[in-house]
Each structure stands twice: as C-alpha cells, then as structure tokens.
N, C-alpha and C positions, 0 to 999 in steps of 0.2 A: 596707660601704663606706666606702674611705678617704678621708680628707678632704685636698685638696690643701694645701700650703704656703701658697699665696696667701689660699684659705680661712680657714685657722688665723691667718695675720697679720692679715686683716681682723676677725676673731671679736675677737683680743686687743685690737686698737686700739678697736674699737666698746664694749668693755667698760671700757676705761678712761674713754672719753668719755661713756658712760651712766652710770657712777659718779659722775663729776663733775659730771654734769647734774641726777643726782639730788639730790647733795648740795647743790648750789646753788638747787634748786627748794625744797628743806626748808628750809635756813638762809637763803638769801637774801642772803648777806654779803657777796660782789664785787658784786651788783648793785645792793643798797641803797647800798652805799659810793660806787659809780659815779655812781648817779643822783644822789645828793646833792651830789657834787662837781660834777657837771655843771650842775645847778640854781643851784648857788651860785656858783660860776664865770662863768656866761652871765650871771647878774643882775648880778655885778660889772662884766661887760664892758659890759653894756647901761647901767647907771647912769653908767660911765667916759664912755661914750660921748655920751649924753645925745641932744639933738636934732642935734647936729652931724652933716655928711655925710660918711661914711666911705668910701675909695675901695675898689674891689672886692679889690684887693692887700691891704689891710689886713684886711677882711672874711675873705678865703681863710687869712690868716695866723693871725686869732684862732680860726677854726673848728679850724684844725689843731694850735694850741697847747693848746686846750682837750681834744682828742683826745688828744694824746701824754701829758700828764700825766695824764688817765684811765688810759690804758692802764699807765703806769707805777705808779700808785696801786692798780688793780684786779687785773690780771694779773700782779704780782709774787707774790701769794700762791699760785701754781699750785703750787710745791713746798714752800713754807713750810709751807702746811697739811697737806702728807704728814708732815712733820717733826714737827709738834705734835700729829697724830693718832697717831704713831708707827706708820704704816703704810707706810714706806719700804721696811723689809727685807721685808714681805709682798709688794711689787710687785717688787723685786730677784729674789725667789725664785720668783716664778710667769709674769712676762710679761717678755720681752725689751725690752732698753731702745729699740728702733726702735719698738715698738707703743706703750710709755708715750709717746714724745716725740709719735707722729703723734695718738695720742689727745688729749692735752694741747694740741697744735697745733690740733687741729679745734675742741676745746672753746672755747680762747681765740679762736681767729677768729670762732666764732658769738657768742661775748659781747662782742667788741669792735665787732664788725660791727653789731650790736642797740643798742647804747650809741652807736655813731657815726650812725646814723639819727637816734637821739633829739637829739643834738647839732646835728645839721644843722636839725632843724626848729624846735628852740628857739631857735638863733642867727639863722636866717633869719627868725624871727618877730620877735624883739627888737630885730634891725638892719634890719627891713624891706626885706630881700634878696630878690631875684627871680631864679629859676636858669632860664637859658634855653636851657640845654642838657643836658638829663636823661640821655641816653645818656654823654656824658663824665662828668658827676658820678657817676652809678652805677658806671662802669667805675674813675674815680679812686677812689671809696670802697671797692670790693672789693679792688683791687689794693694800695692803701695800708692796708688792714686785715690782707691776708696778711702782707704784709711787716712791719708791726708787730708782729702776734702771733709770727711766726717769730721775730724778734728778741727779743723778750721772753721767751717760751718756753725758750730756752736759756739767756739770762742770769738768770731765774729759778732754774733749777736749779744755776747757778753759785754764788749768792749766798745758796741755801736754807739754807747751813750756816754761815754767818757770823753774828757776833753783832749786828750793826747791818744785815741784810739790807734792811731797808725802805728805809734812807737810802743803800744803796750802790747799789741799782737804778737810780735814776734818774742817777747819776754815770755808769755805765757805759752806760746805754742812749742817751743823748741824743747824745754823739758818733759814735755808731755809726748814729744816724737821719738825720744831716745829707743825704745823696744823697737820701732817701726825702722828707724834709720839703721840700727845694727844689722837688723834682719834684710832690708833691701840691699845693703852693701855687701854683704856676705852672698846672698842669692845673685846678685848682678853680676859680682868676681866669678862666679860659678859658671855663668853664661860666657865669658870672655875665653881667649886661649889660654891653656894649662889650668882651666877651671876644672872643678869636678863633676861639673854636669847636674843634670836635675835629679837624680838619685840621692846626691848629697845635699841637696837644697829643700827636701821636702819639710823638714822641722822648720826651716825659714820661712816658706811658704804658709805652713799652718799658723806660725806665730802672727805672721801677716793679716791672714784670715781672722785669726782669733782677735788681735788688735782691732781690725775693722769691726766686727761684730759688737765687741764690748763698747767701742766707742761710740757708734752709732745706738746701739740701745740705750745707753747712758744718755744720748743726746735726746733721744725720743722721749725718755722720762724727765730729762730737766728742761725741756725747752719751753713748755707752757709756762713755767716759772719764771724763767728767763724773759720770755717774749711779751709776757703780760704784766711783768711786774713794773 
C-alpha cells in the first residue's frame, strides 16, 4: 500500500517534533531556563511595582516583555542545539527542509505557549490582576505565541552558525516583533478590568493572525535556502 505525499510529510514533521520533545523531556534544558527566567523576572517586576497601583496597559506591557525575552532566551537554541550535537547533516540528508521547519515550529509553539500560561498566572497573581475576558485572553495568547514562535524559529536557524548566536537573536528578533507586540499589548489590555472587550479587539486579533501567516509563509519559502546554505 503506497503512502501519500501528505502522509509522508506529516510523518517527517512529527518525527522532528517528537525528537525535540523527547530530548527536552529528558534534558529539560530549555524549559528549566525559561522557568527560571520567568520566575526571576516576575519577582523583579513585582518588587519594583510594590504596593503601587499599576494601570492595565502597564500590566499588559510587562506581561509581554517577560514573554518576549523568554522566547528569545529559550527558543533561540532550537537550531543551536543541532549544531552542538552535530546532527545538522543527519537532518539535512534524511528530512526535507519544510518538514524540519514545521516540526521545529510546532515544538516551539507548544513550548512558548506552555511558558506563556505560566507567565500569565504568575504575573496576574503577583500584580493582583483580574482577567475579565478569558476568550479574548486565550485568543491573544494563542495567536501571539504562534507569531512569536514563527519569527523565532526562522531567525534561530539563521543565527545558529554565527559565533555569537545567543546575543544576535534578540537584536534581530525585537525589531521584527513590533507589530505583534503592539497588537498583543492592546488586546491583552482589553481583556483586563476597564478594558473594551472582544469587540474592540477584533482588529488587533486580525493583525496577529496576519502577522503569524506572513511570518510563517515567508519562513517556509526561505527556510530551504537558510538550512542548506
């Protein structure tokens, strides 16, 4: 019985995803680094704010600042780890670039989304924040995580072979994320008390969806050149 091209593609993507998942569950490097950064940065934010009242816009901005720097710190090792383990050539010879990118993207999205949930609950607890529109917050977190993972996955492949790749990724990532950050901060603010709710955030959600679509589409087109060069 012949296997369809779509089934082969999904099997290759899932193989990359499961490889990264098993390695992460065994080593817990990225997850531990992300959790330590999240907890330490959240405590710094909480102690800096103290007992003062913080506006919902500031709370939303602080939330996504922590999330963005967490992503640049943890997801940047997606392809650096392959270089360190010497598995780049093995992947290049056995799996097409589109399947590698899709598997890495799926793993990064799952990782950053799980970390984002932790950031959300830690900061809302420390800042005594109440979320009034959960559907809007969930949609914002999901679309923001996908866009963030899409941008980080391609850039991590670009900088993986650079001598100072860990320092280079945030420099390249932050200017690219300006449209995403503006939209996620506004949408998050609207999900907090005194926010305008879901109806006033449709444009921001559309922007997040479009950003994720453009970034992932461009990454799919460019990844083979980046990966095989």
